[in-house]
KOLPA-114988 format. One record per residue (C-alpha): residue in one letter; chain; x, z, y. Coordinates in Angstrom, 2 decimals, always signed. Layout:
@residuo:A cadena:A c1:X c3:Z c2:Y
...
***
This chain:
@residuo:M cadena:A c1:-21.26 c3:-43.63 c2:+46.29
@residuo:T cadena:A c1:-19.39 c3:-41.27 c2:+48.56
@residuo:V cadena:A c1:-22.20 c3:-41.37 c2:+51.12
@residuo:A cadena:A c1:-24.82 c3:-40.59 c2:+48.48
@residuo:L cadena:A c1:-22.90 c3:-37.55 c2:+47.29
@residuo:T cadena:A c1:-22.09 c3:-36.24 c2:+50.77
@residuo:R cadena:A c1:-25.58 c3:-36.47 c2:+52.31
@residuo:P cadena:A c1:-27.39 c3:-33.80 c2:+50.26
@residuo:F cadena:A c1:-24.36 c3:-31.49 c2:+50.38
@residuo:T cadena:A c1:-24.29 c3:-31.64 c2:+54.21
@residuo:G cadena:A c1:-28.02 c3:-31.00 c2:+54.36
@residuo:R cadena:A c1:-27.75 c3:-27.84 c2:+52.31
@residuo:L cadena:A c1:-24.91 c3:-26.57 c2:+54.48
@residuo:G cadena:A c1:-26.92 c3:-27.24 c2:+57.62
@residuo:S cadena:A c1:-29.97 c3:-25.37 c2:+56.36
@residuo:T cadena:A c1:-27.79 c3:-22.44 c2:+55.25
@residuo:S cadena:A c1:-26.04 c3:-22.24 c2:+58.64
@residuo:R cadena:A c1:-29.41 c3:-22.17 c2:+60.37
@residuo:L cadena:A c1:-30.75 c3:-19.56 c2:+57.97
@residuo:R cadena:A c1:-27.95 c3:-17.00 c2:+58.23
@residuo:P cadena:A c1:-28.25 c3:-16.24 c2:+61.98
@residuo:R cadena:A c1:-32.03 c3:-15.90 c2:+61.69
@residuo:T cadena:A c1:-31.69 c3:-13.61 c2:+58.69
@residuo:G cadena:A c1:-29.22 c3:-11.44 c2:+60.60
@residuo:V cadena:A c1:-31.55 c3:-11.23 c2:+63.59
@residuo:A cadena:A c1:-34.49 c3:-10.35 c2:+61.33
@residuo:V cadena:A c1:-32.49 c3:-7.52 c2:+59.75
@residuo:A cadena:A c1:-31.42 c3:-6.30 c2:+63.21
@residuo:V cadena:A c1:-34.99 c3:-6.34 c2:+64.53
@residuo:A cadena:A c1:-36.28 c3:-4.54 c2:+61.43
@residuo:F cadena:A c1:-33.64 c3:-1.83 c2:+61.83
@residuo:L cadena:A c1:-34.48 c3:-1.42 c2:+65.52
@residuo:L cadena:A c1:-38.17 c3:-1.05 c2:+64.71
@residuo:L cadena:A c1:-37.28 c3:+1.62 c2:+62.16
@residuo:A cadena:A c1:-35.13 c3:+3.44 c2:+64.74
@residuo:L cadena:A c1:-37.96 c3:+3.28 c2:+67.29
@residuo:A cadena:A c1:-40.41 c3:+4.66 c2:+64.74
@residuo:A cadena:A c1:-38.00 c3:+7.51 c2:+63.99
@residuo:A cadena:A c1:-37.70 c3:+8.24 c2:+67.71
@residuo:A cadena:A c1:-41.46 c3:+8.14 c2:+68.22
@residuo:V cadena:A c1:-42.56 c3:+10.19 c2:+65.18
@residuo:P cadena:A c1:-39.48 c3:+11.82 c2:+63.60
@residuo:G cadena:A c1:-41.65 c3:+14.24 c2:+61.63
@residuo:L cadena:A c1:-42.95 c3:+11.30 c2:+59.61
@residuo:F cadena:A c1:-39.49 c3:+10.66 c2:+58.16
@residuo:A cadena:A c1:-37.69 c3:+14.00 c2:+58.20
@residuo:G cadena:A c1:-38.09 c3:+17.76 c2:+58.26
@residuo:D cadena:A c1:-36.95 c3:+20.45 c2:+60.69
@residuo:P cadena:A c1:-33.52 c3:+19.49 c2:+62.11
@residuo:L cadena:A c1:-32.70 c3:+23.12 c2:+62.94
@residuo:A cadena:A c1:-33.53 c3:+24.61 c2:+59.53
@residuo:A cadena:A c1:-30.31 c3:+26.14 c2:+58.16
@residuo:D cadena:A c1:-29.64 c3:+27.16 c2:+54.57
@residuo:P cadena:A c1:-26.46 c3:+29.25 c2:+54.11
@residuo:L cadena:A c1:-26.56 c3:+28.53 c2:+50.37
@residuo:R cadena:A c1:-26.24 c3:+24.76 c2:+50.93
@residuo:V cadena:A c1:-23.35 c3:+24.57 c2:+53.37
@residuo:L cadena:A c1:-21.40 c3:+21.26 c2:+53.40
@residuo:E cadena:A c1:-23.15 c3:+19.79 c2:+50.36
@residuo:A cadena:A c1:-22.36 c3:+16.17 c2:+49.62
@residuo:P cadena:A c1:-25.07 c3:+13.47 c2:+49.90
@residuo:S cadena:A c1:-27.57 c3:+13.72 c2:+47.05
@residuo:A cadena:A c1:-31.20 c3:+13.03 c2:+46.21
@residuo:A cadena:A c1:-32.15 c3:+16.32 c2:+47.86
@residuo:H cadena:A c1:-30.10 c3:+15.67 c2:+51.01
@residuo:W cadena:A c1:-29.51 c3:+11.96 c2:+51.55
@residuo:F cadena:A c1:-26.81 c3:+12.47 c2:+54.20
@residuo:G cadena:A c1:-25.60 c3:+15.82 c2:+52.88
@residuo:T cadena:A c1:-25.60 c3:+19.06 c2:+54.85
@residuo:D cadena:A c1:-23.46 c3:+20.31 c2:+57.71
@residuo:Q cadena:A c1:-21.44 c3:+23.48 c2:+58.27
@residuo:L cadena:A c1:-24.61 c3:+25.53 c2:+58.79
@residuo:G cadena:A c1:-26.49 c3:+24.10 c2:+55.83
@residuo:R cadena:A c1:-28.70 c3:+21.85 c2:+57.97
@residuo:D cadena:A c1:-29.82 c3:+18.54 c2:+56.53
@residuo:V cadena:A c1:-27.79 c3:+15.79 c2:+58.25
@residuo:F cadena:A c1:-30.43 c3:+13.12 c2:+57.60
@residuo:D cadena:A c1:-33.11 c3:+15.24 c2:+59.28
@residuo:R cadena:A c1:-30.85 c3:+15.73 c2:+62.27
@residuo:V cadena:A c1:-29.99 c3:+12.02 c2:+62.49
@residuo:V cadena:A c1:-33.67 c3:+11.06 c2:+62.42
@residuo:H cadena:A c1:-34.62 c3:+13.60 c2:+65.10
@residuo:G cadena:A c1:-31.51 c3:+12.66 c2:+67.05
@residuo:A cadena:A c1:-32.87 c3:+9.13 c2:+67.47
@residuo:R cadena:A c1:-35.31 c3:+10.46 c2:+70.07
@residuo:H cadena:A c1:-32.52 c3:+12.08 c2:+72.10
@residuo:S cadena:A c1:-30.03 c3:+9.21 c2:+71.90
@residuo:L cadena:A c1:-32.49 c3:+6.36 c2:+72.41
@residuo:S cadena:A c1:-34.25 c3:+8.19 c2:+75.24
@residuo:I cadena:A c1:-30.96 c3:+8.71 c2:+77.05
@residuo:G cadena:A c1:-30.04 c3:+5.04 c2:+76.58
@residuo:V cadena:A c1:-33.44 c3:+3.74 c2:+77.73
@residuo:A cadena:A c1:-33.58 c3:+6.04 c2:+80.76
@residuo:A cadena:A c1:-30.02 c3:+5.18 c2:+81.82
@residuo:T cadena:A c1:-30.69 c3:+1.45 c2:+81.41
@residuo:G cadena:A c1:-33.89 c3:+1.79 c2:+83.44
@residuo:I cadena:A c1:-31.97 c3:+3.41 c2:+86.29
@residuo:S cadena:A c1:-29.23 c3:+0.77 c2:+86.24
@residuo:V cadena:A c1:-31.69 c3:-2.13 c2:+86.08
@residuo:G cadena:A c1:-33.86 c3:-0.74 c2:+88.89
@residuo:A cadena:A c1:-30.93 c3:+0.06 c2:+91.17
@residuo:G cadena:A c1:-29.18 c3:-3.21 c2:+90.31
@residuo:L cadena:A c1:-32.31 c3:-5.22 c2:+91.04
@residuo:L cadena:A c1:-32.76 c3:-3.56 c2:+94.44
@residuo:L cadena:A c1:-29.12 c3:-3.89 c2:+95.48
@residuo:G cadena:A c1:-28.82 c3:-7.42 c2:+94.11
@residuo:L cadena:A c1:-31.87 c3:-8.60 c2:+96.05
@residuo:L cadena:A c1:-30.59 c3:-6.85 c2:+99.16
@residuo:A cadena:A c1:-27.21 c3:-8.55 c2:+98.86
@residuo:G cadena:A c1:-28.73 c3:-11.96 c2:+98.20
@residuo:L cadena:A c1:-31.32 c3:-11.90 c2:+100.97
@residuo:T cadena:A c1:-29.67 c3:-10.09 c2:+103.87
@residuo:H cadena:A c1:-27.07 c3:-11.14 c2:+106.42
@residuo:R cadena:A c1:-23.78 c3:-12.40 c2:+105.06
@residuo:Y cadena:A c1:-21.87 c3:-9.39 c2:+106.42
@residuo:A cadena:A c1:-24.09 c3:-6.99 c2:+104.49
@residuo:D cadena:A c1:-23.77 c3:-9.22 c2:+101.44
@residuo:E cadena:A c1:-20.00 c3:-9.20 c2:+101.77
@residuo:A cadena:A c1:-19.89 c3:-5.40 c2:+102.01
@residuo:L cadena:A c1:-22.17 c3:-4.94 c2:+98.99
@residuo:S cadena:A c1:-20.30 c3:-7.55 c2:+96.95
@residuo:R cadena:A c1:-16.95 c3:-5.88 c2:+97.60
@residuo:G cadena:A c1:-18.53 c3:-2.59 c2:+96.56
@residuo:F cadena:A c1:-19.79 c3:-4.14 c2:+93.31
@residuo:D cadena:A c1:-16.33 c3:-5.59 c2:+92.62
@residuo:A cadena:A c1:-14.59 c3:-2.29 c2:+93.32
@residuo:L cadena:A c1:-16.89 c3:-0.31 c2:+91.02
@residuo:S cadena:A c1:-16.70 c3:-2.98 c2:+88.30
@residuo:A cadena:A c1:-12.92 c3:-2.59 c2:+88.27
@residuo:F cadena:A c1:-13.29 c3:+0.93 c2:+86.85
@residuo:P cadena:A c1:-14.20 c3:+1.59 c2:+83.20
@residuo:L cadena:A c1:-17.82 c3:+2.64 c2:+82.80
@residuo:V cadena:A c1:-16.87 c3:+5.85 c2:+81.04
@residuo:L cadena:A c1:-14.57 c3:+6.85 c2:+83.92
@residuo:L cadena:A c1:-17.32 c3:+6.31 c2:+86.51
@residuo:A cadena:A c1:-19.73 c3:+8.36 c2:+84.42
@residuo:L cadena:A c1:-17.15 c3:+11.13 c2:+84.05
@residuo:L cadena:A c1:-16.63 c3:+11.24 c2:+87.82
@residuo:F cadena:A c1:-20.34 c3:+11.69 c2:+88.42
@residuo:I cadena:A c1:-20.67 c3:+14.37 c2:+85.74
@residuo:A cadena:A c1:-17.69 c3:+16.21 c2:+87.25
@residuo:V cadena:A c1:-19.66 c3:+16.46 c2:+90.49
@residuo:A cadena:A c1:-23.21 c3:+16.93 c2:+89.18
@residuo:G cadena:A c1:-22.44 c3:+19.09 c2:+86.15
@residuo:V cadena:A c1:-23.04 c3:+18.87 c2:+82.41
@residuo:G cadena:A c1:-26.45 c3:+18.15 c2:+80.89
@residuo:T cadena:A c1:-28.85 c3:+15.47 c2:+79.73
@residuo:T cadena:A c1:-30.10 c3:+14.59 c2:+83.23
@residuo:S cadena:A c1:-26.58 c3:+14.27 c2:+84.62
@residuo:L cadena:A c1:-25.60 c3:+12.15 c2:+81.64
@residuo:I cadena:A c1:-28.53 c3:+9.76 c2:+82.17
@residuo:V cadena:A c1:-27.92 c3:+9.37 c2:+85.91
@residuo:A cadena:A c1:-24.16 c3:+9.00 c2:+85.42
@residuo:I cadena:A c1:-24.50 c3:+6.17 c2:+82.91
@residuo:G cadena:A c1:-27.24 c3:+4.51 c2:+84.95
@residuo:L cadena:A c1:-25.18 c3:+4.49 c2:+88.14
@residuo:A cadena:A c1:-22.03 c3:+3.38 c2:+86.32
@residuo:M cadena:A c1:-23.79 c3:+0.30 c2:+84.92
@residuo:T cadena:A c1:-25.63 c3:-0.61 c2:+88.14
@residuo:P cadena:A c1:-22.97 c3:-3.02 c2:+89.53
@residuo:H cadena:A c1:-23.24 c3:-5.22 c2:+86.43
@residuo:Y cadena:A c1:-26.95 c3:-5.89 c2:+86.95
@residuo:A cadena:A c1:-26.59 c3:-6.08 c2:+90.74
@residuo:R cadena:A c1:-24.07 c3:-8.90 c2:+90.50
@residuo:V cadena:A c1:-26.30 c3:-10.89 c2:+88.14
@residuo:V cadena:A c1:-29.37 c3:-10.42 c2:+90.35
@residuo:R cadena:A c1:-27.39 c3:-11.36 c2:+93.46
@residuo:A cadena:A c1:-26.22 c3:-14.61 c2:+91.86
@residuo:Q cadena:A c1:-29.76 c3:-15.45 c2:+90.72
@residuo:T cadena:A c1:-31.11 c3:-14.66 c2:+94.18
@residuo:F cadena:A c1:-28.76 c3:-17.16 c2:+95.80
@residuo:V cadena:A c1:-29.99 c3:-19.85 c2:+93.41
@residuo:V cadena:A c1:-33.67 c3:-19.06 c2:+93.91
@residuo:R cadena:A c1:-33.58 c3:-18.76 c2:+97.70
@residuo:R cadena:A c1:-32.33 c3:-22.36 c2:+97.94
@residuo:A cadena:A c1:-35.03 c3:-23.73 c2:+95.64
@residuo:A cadena:A c1:-37.52 c3:-26.24 c2:+97.02
@residuo:Y cadena:A c1:-40.58 c3:-24.05 c2:+96.46
@residuo:V cadena:A c1:-39.04 c3:-21.24 c2:+98.53
@residuo:T cadena:A c1:-38.13 c3:-23.67 c2:+101.30
@residuo:H cadena:A c1:-41.70 c3:-24.99 c2:+101.34
@residuo:A cadena:A c1:-43.12 c3:-21.46 c2:+101.43
@residuo:V cadena:A c1:-40.91 c3:-20.65 c2:+104.44
@residuo:A cadena:A c1:-42.02 c3:-23.85 c2:+106.17
@residuo:F cadena:A c1:-45.67 c3:-22.85 c2:+105.72
@residuo:G cadena:A c1:-45.02 c3:-19.54 c2:+107.47
@residuo:G cadena:A c1:-45.04 c3:-17.12 c2:+104.54
@residuo:S cadena:A c1:-44.00 c3:-13.57 c2:+105.37
@residuo:R cadena:A c1:-40.66 c3:-12.29 c2:+104.11
@residuo:I cadena:A c1:-42.23 c3:-9.67 c2:+101.86
@residuo:R cadena:A c1:-44.61 c3:-12.22 c2:+100.38
@residuo:L cadena:A c1:-41.76 c3:-14.63 c2:+99.73
@residuo:V cadena:A c1:-39.74 c3:-11.98 c2:+97.95
@residuo:L cadena:A c1:-42.58 c3:-10.59 c2:+95.83
@residuo:R cadena:A c1:-44.26 c3:-13.88 c2:+94.96
@residuo:H cadena:A c1:-41.43 c3:-16.40 c2:+94.75
@residuo:V cadena:A c1:-38.00 c3:-14.77 c2:+94.61
@residuo:L cadena:A c1:-38.49 c3:-11.66 c2:+92.46
@residuo:P cadena:A c1:-40.38 c3:-13.28 c2:+89.52
@residuo:N cadena:A c1:-37.76 c3:-16.02 c2:+89.23
@residuo:V cadena:A c1:-34.83 c3:-13.64 c2:+89.56
@residuo:L cadena:A c1:-36.08 c3:-11.37 c2:+86.76
@residuo:G cadena:A c1:-35.57 c3:-14.01 c2:+84.03
@residuo:P cadena:A c1:-32.19 c3:-12.94 c2:+82.57
@residuo:V cadena:A c1:-32.57 c3:-9.23 c2:+83.34
@residuo:P cadena:A c1:-34.53 c3:-8.14 c2:+80.22
@residuo:V cadena:A c1:-32.05 c3:-9.97 c2:+77.98
@residuo:L cadena:A c1:-29.07 c3:-8.30 c2:+79.66
@residuo:A cadena:A c1:-30.88 c3:-4.97 c2:+79.57
@residuo:M cadena:A c1:-31.23 c3:-5.14 c2:+75.79
@residuo:I cadena:A c1:-27.51 c3:-5.77 c2:+75.39
@residuo:G cadena:A c1:-26.75 c3:-3.10 c2:+77.99
@residuo:L cadena:A c1:-28.98 c3:-0.61 c2:+76.15
@residuo:G cadena:A c1:-26.57 c3:-0.65 c2:+73.21
@residuo:E cadena:A c1:-23.68 c3:-0.01 c2:+75.59
@residuo:S cadena:A c1:-25.57 c3:+2.88 c2:+77.21
@residuo:I cadena:A c1:-26.22 c3:+4.49 c2:+73.83
@residuo:M cadena:A c1:-22.58 c3:+4.12 c2:+72.86
@residuo:I cadena:A c1:-21.32 c3:+5.63 c2:+76.13
@residuo:A cadena:A c1:-23.87 c3:+8.46 c2:+75.86
@residuo:A cadena:A c1:-22.67 c3:+9.25 c2:+72.33
@residuo:G cadena:A c1:-19.06 c3:+9.23 c2:+73.50
@residuo:L cadena:A c1:-19.73 c3:+11.58 c2:+76.41
@residuo:S cadena:A c1:-21.84 c3:+13.85 c2:+74.20
@residuo:F cadena:A c1:-18.94 c3:+13.92 c2:+71.75
@residuo:L cadena:A c1:-16.90 c3:+15.39 c2:+74.61
@residuo:G cadena:A c1:-19.57 c3:+18.02 c2:+75.19
@residuo:L cadena:A c1:-20.93 c3:+16.49 c2:+78.39
@residuo:G cadena:A c1:-24.44 c3:+15.66 c2:+77.16
@residuo:P cadena:A c1:-27.16 c3:+17.59 c2:+75.31
@residuo:Q cadena:A c1:-25.78 c3:+20.88 c2:+74.07
@residuo:P cadena:A c1:-25.95 c3:+22.28 c2:+70.51
@residuo:P cadena:A c1:-28.07 c3:+22.79 c2:+68.53
@residuo:S cadena:A c1:-29.73 c3:+19.64 c2:+69.94
@residuo:P cadena:A c1:-29.49 c3:+16.91 c2:+67.25
@residuo:E cadena:A c1:-27.95 c3:+14.24 c2:+69.47
@residuo:W cadena:A c1:-25.82 c3:+11.69 c2:+67.61
@residuo:G cadena:A c1:-22.64 c3:+12.11 c2:+69.65
@residuo:A cadena:A c1:-22.91 c3:+15.90 c2:+69.53
@residuo:M cadena:A c1:-23.38 c3:+15.73 c2:+65.75
@residuo:I cadena:A c1:-20.19 c3:+13.70 c2:+65.37
@residuo:S cadena:A c1:-18.36 c3:+16.27 c2:+67.47
@residuo:E cadena:A c1:-19.71 c3:+19.22 c2:+65.47
@residuo:G cadena:A c1:-18.66 c3:+17.69 c2:+62.16
@residuo:R cadena:A c1:-15.18 c3:+16.50 c2:+63.14
@residuo:G cadena:A c1:-13.63 c3:+19.84 c2:+62.20
@residuo:Y cadena:A c1:-14.79 c3:+19.39 c2:+58.60
@residuo:L cadena:A c1:-13.76 c3:+15.78 c2:+57.98
@residuo:H cadena:A c1:-11.29 c3:+16.76 c2:+55.25
@residuo:V cadena:A c1:-14.02 c3:+18.51 c2:+53.21
@residuo:A cadena:A c1:-17.30 c3:+17.00 c2:+54.47
@residuo:W cadena:A c1:-16.77 c3:+13.52 c2:+55.94
@residuo:W cadena:A c1:-20.51 c3:+12.79 c2:+55.88
@residuo:A cadena:A c1:-21.30 c3:+15.28 c2:+58.67
@residuo:S cadena:A c1:-19.55 c3:+12.99 c2:+61.21
@residuo:I cadena:A c1:-19.19 c3:+9.60 c2:+59.54
@residuo:L cadena:A c1:-22.86 c3:+9.02 c2:+58.75
@residuo:P cadena:A c1:-24.18 c3:+9.83 c2:+62.27
@residuo:G cadena:A c1:-21.39 c3:+7.62 c2:+63.61
@residuo:A cadena:A c1:-22.48 c3:+4.82 c2:+61.27
@residuo:V cadena:A c1:-26.03 c3:+5.08 c2:+62.58
@residuo:V cadena:A c1:-24.81 c3:+4.81 c2:+66.19
@residuo:T cadena:A c1:-22.75 c3:+1.76 c2:+65.26
@residuo:A cadena:A c1:-25.67 c3:+0.14 c2:+63.43
@residuo:V cadena:A c1:-28.03 c3:+0.63 c2:+66.38
@residuo:V cadena:A c1:-25.53 c3:-0.81 c2:+68.86
@residuo:I cadena:A c1:-24.83 c3:-3.82 c2:+66.61
@residuo:A cadena:A c1:-28.56 c3:-4.44 c2:+66.08
@residuo:L cadena:A c1:-29.22 c3:-4.36 c2:+69.84
@residuo:T cadena:A c1:-26.30 c3:-6.68 c2:+70.51
@residuo:V cadena:A c1:-27.33 c3:-9.19 c2:+67.82
@residuo:T cadena:A c1:-30.93 c3:-9.24 c2:+69.06
@residuo:G cadena:A c1:-29.88 c3:-9.46 c2:+72.69
@residuo:R cadena:A c1:-27.45 c3:-12.32 c2:+72.05
@residuo:R cadena:A c1:-30.14 c3:-14.26 c2:+70.21
@residuo:L cadena:A c1:-32.56 c3:-13.78 c2:+73.13
@residuo:Q cadena:A c1:-29.80 c3:-14.84 c2:+75.52
@residuo:R cadena:A c1:-29.24 c3:-18.08 c2:+73.61
@residuo:R cadena:A c1:-32.97 c3:-18.75 c2:+73.61
@residuo:F cadena:A c1:-33.19 c3:-18.06 c2:+77.35
@residuo:E cadena:A c1:-30.27 c3:-20.38 c2:+78.11
@residuo:G cadena:A c1:-31.77 c3:-23.13 c2:+75.94
@residuo:R cadena:A c1:-28.85 c3:-23.15 c2:+73.50
@residuo:E cadena:A c1:-31.01 c3:-22.36 c2:+70.47
@residuo:A cadena:A c1:-34.45 c3:-23.52 c2:+69.36
@residuo:A cadena:A c1:-37.23 c3:-21.11 c2:+68.37
***
């Protein structure tokens, strides 16, 4: 009797536990697609982000202004939508730099002489010991303030993370049987790298890049909050949070809602990236 009662109950729990993660991933992917659409064609969703109305300063969220207005009477929702292009572009560009540089340095460390590998590895370890924000701040202090400096700073700061992963993968691949056979048949070094090593090293990189993209966006928003990124009146998310912080006691929406959007994007990227990572590692079925 106990077995008969327990069996259907366990089955329902199992199906629910499988359903919840997939539902969360579906919501995350849908939100990311919406954010990408806003970045690609912001005019489809919002109006002019720079249009100011002195008669509507610091209005609360309403049907006319979904996210309220800021201290200049600009629609916060319009600025958040247009800001998606700035923030996502910075994150994607910085991640591209870090992945490209990390791939090159990781391959170099994994394929060259052990002394060169040792020097590069110690460099990766030394840079990884510093917080990413601190490394980015050091670069910006030298290169100056601006969007380009912000992108390069974040990209270089995150490079050691990808380089260490690629180096580890390279050591695994270079000892594989198919690489050994290719060497025995007299394949050139460049051919071995391009045809056998590189394609098999790239496996985990896109998954890590998606997770790292969220981190890049978060760091970019933090540095822009400090005034080190795109300058006003550019509708960048971190800059918007900074502009509205002086009015939190009378208009919380000017900072809180852009901050909520940044948080939602980072969470959605992390959820999607973790799911892809589990699939890649074979810990979760399709």
